[in-house]
C-alpha positions as CSV (number, residue, x, y, z in Angstrom):
1,M,-27.8,22.8,40.8
2,T,-24.1,23.5,40.2
3,E,-23.3,25.3,36.9
4,S,-21.7,23.0,34.3
5,P,-20.6,23.6,30.7
6,L,-22.2,20.3,29.8
7,K,-25.9,20.0,29.2
8,P,-28.2,18.1,31.5
9,I,-28.9,14.4,31.0
10,Y,-32.5,13.2,31.4
11,L,-33.1,9.6,32.6
12,L,-36.6,8.2,32.2
13,A,-37.8,4.8,33.4
14,D,-40.4,4.8,30.6
15,S,-42.1,7.2,28.2
16,Q,-44.6,8.6,30.7
17,L,-42.6,11.6,31.6
18,L,-42.4,12.7,28.0
19,F,-46.0,13.7,28.4
20,R,-46.1,14.6,32.1
21,R,-47.0,18.1,33.3
22,G,-45.8,19.5,36.6
23,S,-47.7,21.4,39.2
24,N,-47.3,24.6,37.1
25,D,-48.6,22.8,34.0
26,S,-45.1,22.8,32.4
27,L,-43.8,19.8,30.6
28,L,-40.6,18.1,31.7
29,L,-39.8,17.7,28.0
30,R,-39.9,21.5,27.6
31,S,-37.1,21.9,30.1
32,A,-35.0,19.6,28.0
33,V,-35.8,21.6,24.9
34,E,-35.0,24.8,26.7
35,A,-31.7,23.4,27.9
36,T,-30.5,23.1,24.3
37,G,-30.3,26.9,24.1
38,V,-31.7,26.7,20.6
39,E,-35.0,28.3,19.6
40,R,-36.2,25.4,17.4
41,P,-33.8,22.5,18.1
42,R,-33.3,19.4,15.9
43,A,-34.3,16.2,17.7
44,A,-32.9,12.8,16.9
45,Y,-34.5,9.5,17.9
46,I,-32.2,6.4,18.2
47,G,-34.3,3.2,18.3
48,A,-31.6,0.5,17.9
49,S,-32.5,-1.0,21.2
50,N,-36.0,-1.8,20.0
51,G,-35.0,-2.9,16.6
52,D,-35.9,0.4,14.9
53,S,-39.6,0.1,15.7
54,L,-41.5,2.6,13.7
55,E,-44.4,2.1,16.1
56,F,-42.5,3.7,19.0
57,Y,-41.1,6.5,16.8
58,H,-44.5,7.5,15.3
59,G,-46.6,6.6,18.4
60,I,-44.5,8.1,21.2
61,F,-41.5,10.2,20.0
62,E,-43.3,12.3,17.4
63,P,-46.4,13.0,19.5
64,A,-44.1,14.0,22.4
65,M,-42.1,16.4,20.3
66,E,-45.3,17.9,18.9
67,Q,-46.0,19.3,22.4
68,V,-42.9,21.5,22.3
69,E,-41.2,23.9,19.9
70,I,-39.0,21.4,17.9
71,G,-37.7,22.4,14.6
72,E,-37.1,19.0,12.9
73,C,-37.2,15.4,14.0
74,R,-35.6,12.3,12.5
75,M,-35.3,8.6,13.3
76,I,-31.7,7.5,13.1
77,L,-31.6,3.8,12.0
78,K,-29.1,1.3,13.5
79,R,-27.5,1.3,10.1
80,P,-27.5,5.1,9.5
81,S,-27.8,6.5,6.0
82,A,-25.6,9.4,5.0
83,Q,-28.6,11.7,5.7
84,D,-29.1,10.1,9.1
85,A,-25.4,10.7,10.0
86,K,-25.5,14.3,8.8
87,F,-28.7,15.0,10.8
88,L,-27.3,13.4,14.0
89,E,-24.1,15.4,13.8
90,K,-26.1,18.6,14.1
91,A,-28.8,17.3,16.5
92,N,-29.4,19.5,19.6
93,L,-31.6,16.9,21.4
94,I,-30.9,13.1,21.2
95,L,-33.2,10.5,22.6
96,L,-32.0,6.9,23.2
97,A,-35.1,4.6,23.2
98,G,-35.9,1.6,25.4
99,G,-35.8,-2.0,24.5
100,S,-32.8,-4.4,25.0
101,V,-29.6,-2.9,26.4
102,E,-27.6,-5.5,24.7
103,L,-29.3,-5.3,21.3
104,G,-28.8,-1.5,21.2
105,W,-25.3,-1.6,22.4
106,R,-24.2,-4.2,19.9
107,A,-25.5,-1.8,17.2
108,F,-23.7,1.2,18.6
109,L,-20.4,-0.7,18.6
110,E,-20.9,-1.5,14.9
111,N,-22.2,1.8,13.6
112,G,-19.9,4.2,15.4
113,L,-22.3,5.7,17.8
114,R,-20.2,4.3,20.7
115,E,-17.8,7.2,20.0
116,L,-20.2,9.7,18.5
117,I,-22.8,10.0,21.3
118,P,-20.3,11.1,24.0
119,R,-18.6,13.5,21.6
120,L,-22.0,15.1,20.7
121,F,-22.7,15.4,24.4
122,V,-19.4,17.2,25.0
123,E,-20.2,19.5,22.1
124,G,-23.5,20.5,23.6
125,A,-26.3,18.0,22.8
126,V,-28.9,17.3,25.5
127,L,-29.3,13.6,26.0
128,I,-32.5,11.7,27.0
129,G,-32.4,8.0,27.9
130,V,-35.6,6.0,28.2
131,S,-35.4,2.7,30.0
132,A,-32.6,0.8,28.2
133,G,-31.4,4.1,26.8
134,A,-31.0,5.4,30.4
135,V,-29.0,2.3,31.3
136,Q,-26.7,2.8,28.3
137,L,-25.9,6.4,29.3
138,G,-24.5,5.0,32.5
139,R,-21.4,3.0,33.1
140,G,-22.9,-0.3,31.9
141,G,-25.8,-2.7,31.7
142,L,-26.4,-6.4,31.9
143,T,-26.6,-8.6,28.8
144,D,-30.0,-10.1,27.9
145,D,-29.2,-13.3,29.8
146,E,-28.0,-11.2,32.8
147,R,-24.7,-13.1,33.0
148,E,-22.3,-10.4,31.9
149,L,-21.9,-6.6,32.4
150,L,-21.5,-4.6,29.2
151,P,-19.6,-1.3,29.5
152,T,-21.6,1.4,27.8
153,F,-21.4,5.1,27.1
154,G,-20.3,6.1,30.6
155,V,-21.4,9.7,30.2
156,L,-22.8,9.3,33.7
157,P,-20.4,8.3,36.6
158,F,-22.7,5.6,37.8
159,Y,-24.9,2.6,36.8
160,V,-28.6,2.9,36.0
161,A,-31.5,0.5,36.2
162,A,-35.1,1.2,35.2
163,H,-38.5,0.0,36.3
164,D,-37.2,-3.0,38.3
165,E,-38.6,-2.1,41.7
166,R,-40.8,-5.1,41.8
167,N,-37.7,-7.3,41.8
168,D,-36.1,-5.2,44.5
169,W,-33.6,-3.8,41.9
170,A,-32.1,-7.2,41.2
171,S,-30.6,-6.1,37.9
172,L,-28.9,-3.1,39.6
173,R,-27.6,-5.3,42.4
174,K,-26.2,-7.8,39.9
175,A,-24.6,-5.1,37.8
176,L,-22.8,-3.6,40.8
177,S,-21.8,-7.0,42.0
178,L,-20.1,-7.6,38.7
179,A,-18.6,-4.1,38.6
180,G,-17.0,-4.6,42.0
181,A,-16.3,-2.5,45.1
182,G,-16.7,1.3,44.8
183,S,-19.4,1.1,42.1
184,R,-22.6,3.1,42.5
185,G,-26.0,2.9,40.9
186,F,-29.4,4.4,40.8
187,G,-32.7,2.7,40.2
188,V,-35.5,4.7,38.5
189,P,-39.0,3.4,39.2
190,L,-41.8,3.1,36.7
191,G,-43.2,6.5,35.9
192,G,-40.1,8.2,37.3
193,G,-37.0,9.9,36.1
194,A,-34.0,11.9,37.0
195,I,-31.9,14.9,35.7
196,Y,-28.2,14.7,36.0
197,H,-26.3,18.0,35.7
198,G,-23.2,19.5,37.2
199,G,-22.3,16.4,39.2
200,E,-25.7,16.3,40.9
201,I,-28.7,14.0,40.3
202,E,-32.3,15.3,40.8
203,P,-35.2,12.8,41.1
204,V,-38.3,13.5,39.1
205,A,-41.8,12.3,39.9
206,T,-40.7,9.4,42.1
207,P,-37.9,8.7,44.6
208,L,-34.6,7.2,43.2
209,F,-33.2,4.1,44.7
210,E,-29.4,4.5,45.3
211,L,-27.1,1.5,45.9
212,L,-23.4,1.7,46.7
213,N,-21.1,-1.3,46.6
214,E,-18.5,-0.9,49.2
215,S,-15.7,-3.2,50.2
216,N,-17.6,-5.6,52.4
217,R,-21.1,-4.3,52.3
218,T,-23.7,-2.5,50.3
219,S,-25.5,0.6,51.4
220,E,-29.0,1.6,50.2
221,S,-30.9,4.8,50.3
222,L,-33.7,6.8,48.7
223,A,-33.5,10.2,47.1
224,F,-36.8,12.1,47.0
225,P,-38.0,14.7,44.5
226,A,-38.2,18.3,45.7
227,A,-41.6,19.2,46.9
228,S,-43.6,20.9,44.1
């Protein structure tokens, strides 16, 4: 993978990979923690897309972080307190949770995270997007009624769809159709993920579906994980 001053971005279709061990018994999550370059990093969980569900924070995020050497964890509410804002500013690892792309994005427009998350990434934070969170890290996602395309963080130079393989990636096809010629997207199947770093994308656990919207046609391909 090409060297980059920016940290890797982790895209997960769902929370399974937060607990998955590879062939050498190492956790994918541990690689994200190590990528921070901090001995005991601070980890922030942003649950605006699921309505700040405590169930997901306590039932998934905290148990996942207990597996690795995390210094401190905090749930950042969609209406952040002063303490939330202070913690997030110094977070080394930031996870954007799943749920509704539109619900979360409307919150980010209101609470200032639209500008803050890209800045924290440039300043050295490792980002993890789960489901809707992965979509939001890309160039855009569909509204809940799937009629419009919302421009999102755009820290990735492509569009993302998660666990929509049973519908033949209809959501990704619609997003790229609305985005127009030249747009590119990746579909991450259930149980799978990807790591984006240095301009390259690496599939994890499952193949990635790639779709390119060209002038008069679309091209499709699969990218497979490296053999373990």
